[in-house]
MIGU-254210 format. One line per field, with one value per residue (C-alpha): x, y, z; residue number from 1; chain. Coordinates in steps of 0.1 Angstrom, whole numbers. Layout:
<vexkols>
east = [X|...]
north = [Y|...]
up = [Z|...]
num = [NUM|...]
chaine = [A|...]
</vexkols>
This chain:
<vexkols>
east = [-292|-329|-337|-343|-330|-320|-355|-371|-345|-352|-390|-385|-362|-388|-416|-395|-387|-424|-435|-407|-397|-363|-356|-362|-348|-310|-319|-338|-310|-285|-307|-311|-273|-267|-293|-277|-242|-255|-273|-241|-220|-245|-246|-208|-206|-232|-213|-180|-196|-208|-174|-157|-179|-174|-136|-123|-106|-68|-52|-30|7|14|40|72|74|97|120|125|155|149|161|168|192|216|252|257|293|294|332|363|373|410|416|432|439|475|478|455|447|474|449|432|447|459|459|496|490|463|466|488|459|439|469|475|439|437|405|398|376|372|336|347|367|344|314|325|300|282|288|264|234|235|271|260|232|255|280|252|240|275]
north = [-49|-42|-79|-85|-119|-130|-141|-109|-89|-111|-105|-67|-68|-88|-64|-34|-49|-55|-21|1|-21|-31|3|25|1|10|47|43|23|50|77|57|52|89|97|73|88|123|112|96|127|150|128|127|165|169|144|162|196|183|168|200|221|196|200|226|256|255|271|301|297|309|336|324|328|354|329|305|311|322|293|317|338|309|313|300|290|272|271|259|222|230|230|196|184|172|161|151|174|170|174|142|113|82|47|51|83|69|76|52|42|29|10|-7|-19|-31|-12|2|31|51|40|4|14|41|17|-15|-43|-49|-82|-110|-109|-147|-144|-118|-140|-170|-149|-138|-174|-188]
up = [-278|-265|-258|-295|-308|-342|-353|-342|-363|-394|-390|-387|-418|-439|-428|-437|-471|-478|-467|-483|-512|-524|-540|-510|-483|-489|-489|-456|-440|-451|-436|-404|-401|-405|-379|-354|-361|-355|-323|-310|-318|-300|-269|-269|-271|-244|-221|-227|-219|-186|-178|-188|-165|-136|-137|-112|-128|-128|-98|-105|-95|-60|-55|-39|-1|14|32|3|-21|-57|-79|-108|-86|-78|-90|-125|-119|-85|-84|-101|-99|-103|-65|-56|-21|-20|16|45|74|101|129|120|140|123|139|147|167|191|227|247|271|242|228|262|265|229|224|190|201|233|236|242|273|287|292|309|308|342|360|353|377|382|395|421|433|437|457|481|486|495]
num = [1|2|3|4|5|6|7|8|9|10|11|12|13|14|15|16|17|18|19|20|21|22|23|24|25|26|27|28|29|30|31|32|33|34|35|36|37|38|39|40|41|42|43|44|45|46|47|48|49|50|51|52|53|54|55|56|57|58|59|60|61|62|63|64|65|66|67|68|69|70|71|72|73|74|75|76|77|78|79|80|81|82|83|84|85|86|87|88|89|90|91|92|93|94|95|96|97|98|99|100|101|102|103|104|105|106|107|108|109|110|111|112|113|114|115|116|117|118|119|120|121|122|123|124|125|126|127|128|129|130]
chaine = [A|A|A|A|A|A|A|A|A|A|A|A|A|A|A|A|A|A|A|A|A|A|A|A|A|A|A|A|A|A|A|A|A|A|A|A|A|A|A|A|A|A|A|A|A|A|A|A|A|A|A|A|A|A|A|A|A|A|A|A|A|A|A|A|A|A|A|A|A|A|A|A|A|A|A|A|A|A|A|A|A|A|A|A|A|A|A|A|A|A|A|A|A|A|A|A|A|A|A|A|A|A|A|A|A|A|A|A|A|A|A|A|A|A|A|A|A|A|A|A|A|A|A|A|A|A|A|A|A|A]
</vexkols>
C-alpha cells in the first residue's frame, strides 16, 4: 500500500487516537471511509467517460447491393415434397450395359484404357545396350 508496514500503521493509529480521542476517532474513520468511496466512484466515472468517448461510433447499416438477392423476398413455400421418384433415369447406364470393348479388356472405367502406362525406362536402356 504506499510502502507503509504494519508497525508504521500502528504508530499512525496510536497518534490519531491520542490527537482525536476515543470519542471522535470512529466518526473520523467513518468520514474518511465515505470520502474514499466517493473518490473511487468519481475516478470510475471519469475513467468510463474517457473509455466511452474513445469508442468509435456505431456504423450505420449499409443498404443492400443491387446484384444481391433480397432475403425477405424469397419464396416462403419452396415446393411440395409429395413428388416421389419411382424409377431411375433410363439414360444412365448400369454395369450390365457397359460397352463391349470395356468388358473385353476388363477395365472398370474408360480412363484406365485410354491412358496406357509407358514402358519402363530401364527396359529401353537394356534393349539399346544389347
